[in-house]
N, C-alpha and C positions, 0 to 999 in steps of 0.2 A: 351708542347709548345702552345702558344696562337694562336688562329685562326687569319688568315690574314684579313685585311679589304675587304669589298665587291668590291672595285674598282680594286683589283688585279685579280678578276676572272669574272667581269661582261661583259667584252668585248668578244663578241661571235666570232669575227674574229681572236683573238689572240691565240686561242687554237684549235688544231686539234682534232677531235673526235676519237682518237685511243683508243677506250674503249671497244673493243670486249671482252666479258666474256662469255664463253660457259661452261656449266656444262657437256654436253655430249662429247665435244671434247676439253679437257683442253689444249692439245698441241698447239692449234691454238689461245690461248688467248694472247692478247696484255698485259694484266695485270694478276697477279697471285692471287690477292685477291680483292674481291669487297667490298668497304667501306659500312658501315651501313648508311642508310638514316634516317634523323630526322623526315621526314614526313611519318606518319603511318596511319592517319585518313583522309579520303577523302569525306565522306558524313556525314553531320550533320543536325539535325533538323528532322522535320516530313514532308514527301512529301504528300500533300493533293491535291485533284482535284480542289478545289475552288481557288487555286492561279491564279491570273489573270495578274500579272506582273513578268517580269524576268529581273534582272539587271546583267550585266556582266562587269568585270574588264578587259579591253582590252589594250594590250601593244601597244604603239605608236612607238616602235623602236625594233630592234633586240637586245636581251640582254640575258645574262646567269644568272640564279637565283639559288643560292645554296639552299639545302634542309632546312638548319636551318633558312634562311630568309623566305622561304615559310611557315615553321611551325610557326614562330613568327607572320606572317601576319594572318595565319589561326586562331591562338589562340586569337589574338586581335579582329578580327571580330566576332568570335563565342561567346566570352565572352560578348561582347556588345549586340549581338542579344539575347542571353539567358537572359540577364538582362532586356531588353526592351520589347521584344515580345517572350516570351518562348512558344515553341510549335506552333508558327505561321510562320515558315520560313523553307526553305530547302536550305542549303548551301553546295556547291560542289566545290572541288578542281579539276580543269580540267587537268592541266599540271602535269607531273610526272618527277622527277629527274632521268633521265637515264644516263646522261653524267658523266663520272668519272673525277674528278679534280686531276691533278698531280702537285706536287711541288718538287723542288730541295731545300732542307732545308740548310740554311746557319747558321753558328754559329756566334755570336756577342760577343764582349768583347775583353779582352786582350788575345793575342796569337791565335786569331781566323783565321788569314790568312792561317796558315798551315792546318786548318781543312776545309776551304772553297775553296781550290784550286781544280780545275777540269775543264773539258771541258765546254764551254758555250752551252746554249740551250739543256741541257741534258733532257732525257726523264722524269726523276723524278719518285717519288713514289706516289701511289694513297692515297689521304688524305680525300676525300669526294666526294659527288655526287651533280650534279646540273641539272637544266632543261634549255634546249636551246629553248627560246621563240622567235618566229619570229614576225615581225610587223603585227598587226591585229589579232593575236591569243589571245584567252581568257585564263585568269589565274584562275579566280574565277567566279562562277555563283550562283546567289541568287534568289530564287523564294519566293514570298510572295503575300499578298493582296494589293490592291491599296491604302488602308488607311494607310499603313506602308511604303509609298514611301520615306519619309524623313529619317526614321530609316535605311532603306536599303541602301540609298546613303551614309549616315554617316558611316555605317559599312564598306563599300567598300573603302571610303576615308581613314579610319583608317588603313585598311589593306595595302593600297597603300603606306602609309608613312613608312612601314616596308620593302619595296622593293626598289631596285635600279631601275632607269629609270623613264620614263614618261608614265602615263596611262590615259585612258579615260573610263568613265562609260557610257555604252550603255543600252538603255531600249528597251524591246520587249514586246508587248501586247500579252497575251496568251488567251484572251477571244475569239478572232476570230478563233483561232485554235480549241478551244473546241467546238464552234458552228459548224464549218465545220465537225468535227468528229461526232457530234450528228446528223447533217443533213444526213450525209452519212449512219449512222446507221439506221435512220428513213427510208431512201430510200430502204435500204436492207430489212428491215422488210416488207415494202409494196410489194416489189418484191416477197418475200417468201409467203405472204398472197395471192397474185394473182396466183402464181404457185399452191398453195394448192387448191384454188377455181377451177382452170382449171382442176386439177386432179380429184376433186370431180365431176365436171360437166361431164367429159369424162367417 
C-alpha cells in the first residue's frame, strides 16, 4: 500500500501519543511491534574547532514530521554540502522520531464497503514513526566557517522544502564562545602557576 500524504499526519493535535513500547515489560505496551525508522544517520561532516558560525533550522509551529521526510531533508542538505564544501561542515539532526503513527487501513474499489466497515476512530495499526516538533525547537544544526554562510543557508533552505510546515533559519556566532573558553583556560593556568610558586616559596 502506498504511503499517505504528509498532511494526514502533520497535525500534532490530531493524534494522541499512545506509543508506549517497552522491551523489559512487553505486557504494558500500547503497541505490539515498533515500526522501523527511515532516519539512521544523525551526524555528518567533520567537527572542527575553527568553525565560527552555527545555523539552525527552527520550526515556527507545532508539527509532526515523519521519519521518511526527515531522511529526505537530511539527504538533500548533506549532498549539497558534500558537493560545495566537502570536509568543511558539521551537520547534525537534532530531533528524533519517537512517536508511532497508527492508521486504520481502508480498502478502495468495487465491493470495498464490506471490507471497510467497523467502528469509527479506531486505534489502528502502527505503520511508521514521526517526530513531534514544538514551536521554537531545532530540527537541523549546521556548523561551518563564516566564508561559507551562503552555502549553509542554501543547504537548510533545500532541507526545509522537504518538510511540512514553516521554518526559520537562525544564526549563532561561535567565536565569542571559543574566546571565553580560551580565556577561562588561561586564567586557570595562571592560578596553577601562582599556586606552584607559593608552594615553592613555602
